[in-house]
N, C-alpha and C positions, 0 to 999 in steps of 0.2 A: 504494500499499499504505500502510495507516494505521500510523503509528508508535506503539508502545506506550509509555504514560506510566509512568515509573519509580515505585515505591512512594514515598509521601511520607515524608521522613526524620523520625525523632522528634525533639523539642526536645533541645537540648544536654544538659540536665540529666538527660534519660532515655535517652541514647545507651548502649546495652548494653555491658558488658564481657563478653567471651567467657567462658562457663562450661559445665560439664557438666550436662546436663539429662536426666532420665529420663521418657520419655512413656509412660504406661500407658494403653492403648487396645485394645480388642479388634477394632475396625474397621480393616483395612489401609488403607482410604481415608482415614479421619481420621488414622492415623499418618503417611501420606504428606504431608497437608496441613500438619499442625502441625510436623512435622520440617523441612519446606521453609521455613516462616515462621521457625523458629528458626535454621536454617542461614543464611538470608538476613540475620539479625542477627548472625551470627558465632559462634553457640553450637554446641557439639557435642551433638547429641541422639541418645540410644539409645532403644530401644523395648522394652516388655514387653506381652504379650498379655493379661494379667490380673493380679489382685492377688498371687497366689502367686508369679508370676514377679517382680513388683516387689519383694516382700519379699526374695527371694533376691538379687536384683541389689543391693538397698540394703545388704544385709548385708556385701557385698563392699566397699562404701564407695566414695567418690570422687565422689559426686553432690552438686551444689550446690543442686538444686531438683528436686521431683517434681511432674509434671502428672498428675493422677489421674482417669480416668473413674470413674463410680459403678457403673454396670450392666454387669458383665462375668461370664462363665462362670468356673468353677473357685473363684474368690474375688472378691467385689465389692470396690469401693474403700473403702467404710467400714471393712470388716473388716480390709483390708490396712493401712489407716492406723493403726488401733488397735494392730495387730502391730508397725508400724514404730516407734510411740511407745514401745513396750516394749524396743526394741533398746538396748543399752548404747553410750555414747559418742557421737560426732557423728552416726552414722547414725540415731540416734533422734531427733535434733533438726533434721533437714533439713526446710526448708519444704515443705509439701505444698499444692498448689493444686488444688481440685477442678475438673473439666471436665464439665459435665452439661447436658442439655437440661431438667432439672428445676430451675425457677427459683422455686419458691414459697418463702415464708418458712419453712415447715416443713422444706424440703430444706436451706436454709441452717443451720438449727439442727442438723439431723442431722450435716451436715458438721463444724460447729464442735464439737459434742459428740464426734465421733470423733477430733478432734485436728487437723483440717485448718486451714490458716492463712487461706485465701482461697477464692474461688469465682468462676469465669468461666463464662459461659453459652455453650452451643452454640446455633445456629451460631457458630463461632469468629470474633470480630472481630480482625483482625490487630493493629491499634493497641492495643486494650484488653488483648489477651493479652500483647504485648510490654511494655506499661506495668506490668502486674501482675507479670510475671516479673522485671522490673528492680527493681520495688519490693521484692520479697522477696529478691532477690540482694543488694541494698544492705543491707537489714535484717539479713541474716544476717552481713554483713560488720561491721556496727557492734555487734551484740549477738546472742546466741543467741535465736532465735524461740521464743516460749512454746509448750510442748508441747500446751496445751489450745486453742490457736488463738484465745484470747480477744483478743489484741492485733491490730488491723488487719484483722479479718475484714470485708471490704467488702460492700456491698449486691450483690444479684444483678444482673447486666446484664439489660436488657430483651430480651424475646424478639423474634424477627423479626416485623416487621409482616405482617399478613395483609389480603388484599382478596379478596373473593368473585369468582370468575369469572376471576381472573388466574392463568394456568398458571406463568409464571416471574416471579421477582422480578429485574427488570433491574439494580436497584442492586446487589444481591448479585453478579450475574455480572459487572458492571462493576468491582466492588472486587476480585474474584478475578483479573480480567485485569490489574489493577494490581499485585496482590500476587505473582503467579506468572508465570514465563516461559511463553511461548505453547505450547511443546512439553510442558511439564509440566502446564499447565492441560488441554491436550487429553488427556493420559494419565489424569489423575485423573477427568476427566469420563467417559471411556470405562470406567474401572473403576467409577465410580458407577453408570453404566447397567448394566454387567454384574452388579454386586452387587445392585442393585435389582431386576432381573429374577428373580435367584435368590430374593431375600427375598420378592417378591411372590407367587412360586410357593408358597413355604412358607406364606405367610399365607392363601392360598386353600385349602390343603390341611390346615392344622394344626387339631386339635380341642382340644388342651390349652390352657385359658385362660392359664395361667401362661407357657407358652412363646410364645403368641400376643401377650401383653403385652410381652414382651422383644423380639420381632421388630418390633412396632409402635413400641416406644420407639426402637430403633436407626434404623428408617426415618424417623421424625420427625426425628431428628438429622442423618442424612446428607442428606435432602431439603432441609432448612433450610439446610444448609451450602452446597449447591449451587443454591440459589434455586429449587427445585421447589416453589413456594408452595402450590398447591392440594394436591398430594401430601402435603406436610408437614403441612397443616392436617387432612387426612383421617387420616393416621397418628396425629396427636395425639388426634383424636377416638376413634379405635379403641382407643388405649391406655387412655383414660379410661373407655370403655365396658367394655373387659375388666376393669379394676379394679373397676368397679361391679358387673359380673356376678359376679365372684369374691366380692365382699362379699355380694351377694344370696344366692348359694349357701350361704355360711356362716351368714347369718341364717336361712335356711330350715332348715338342719340344727339350729337351736336353737329352732325353732318359730315363727320370723318369716318375713319374706320381702318382697321389694320388686317382685314381679311379674316379667313377661318382658320389660319394656322395654328393659333394658340388653342382654339377649341378642338381641333383635330388631335393636338398633342395631349390635351387633357383626356380625351377619349381613349387614346392609344395607351396611356399610362394607367388609366383605370382598368384596362384589360390586362396589363402586365403585373400589376402589384399583387393580386391574388397568388399568381404563380410564384413571384419572388418571395412572398410570405411563406409559402409552402416549402420552397427551397430552403429558406432559413430554418424553419422548424426541423425539417429532415436533417439538415447539417448539424444542428444542436444534438439531435439524438444520435447521429453517427458519431459525434465527438464524446458521447458518453453522458450527456446532460439529461436528466430525467424529466423531460418536458412532454 
């Protein structure tokens, strides 16, 4: 039986001091993963399912840092952060770190303008997440973080690498095996597969482009987190095609138009994603994961 390698310790100067952290994320799968990483570092992590719940939790006080997803139902992370910054007292000055699969410069600027202090990319990198968390915990101890996020807003982390034809990213899976206990890894992989099957069914049936964009965005994030490389790439392409299709529809309404190329791409990808999801599940099983 292969012995599991324990997670690599952080440098001494980055060893975390236990704090109370709010994880704002609509995906139960991502909630499990992030809270497990934080718990292993000694922090207490609570969860909120959307921005509205986050604002209500923050009003009660007691949080040292908030990790905030951007795309969520009820209230998105940008709106929630703007409301948080309007809260009186310490609750309005708690550092907010964005967690998102959108890592373009425009996304960084949107986060900064909303009042966020920093930005970490999905799929979540354990070492980078803990380093960023500790940086802002220490900053808030030394001095109050700026409400406009202008100080210390770091560059976006690089997205997961892609390689055409590769179903799984073995490096991502190896890192997960280091970061999580075997039983927890098996649990989150099973939940990922279950959640993915439900989401793929919705993608194949959904006709509303805005809803389809959100489904593709979440699939891109979770597939990347669990190393489903080809599925992640297709979901990213679907999200982009949906956005282009929505833009083309708006242009046509104003007398312009971009043709049917984006709409054709959407339909092609909707047909490919169920197969890619099936390939990923089969590859997990072939690699010995009990999904």
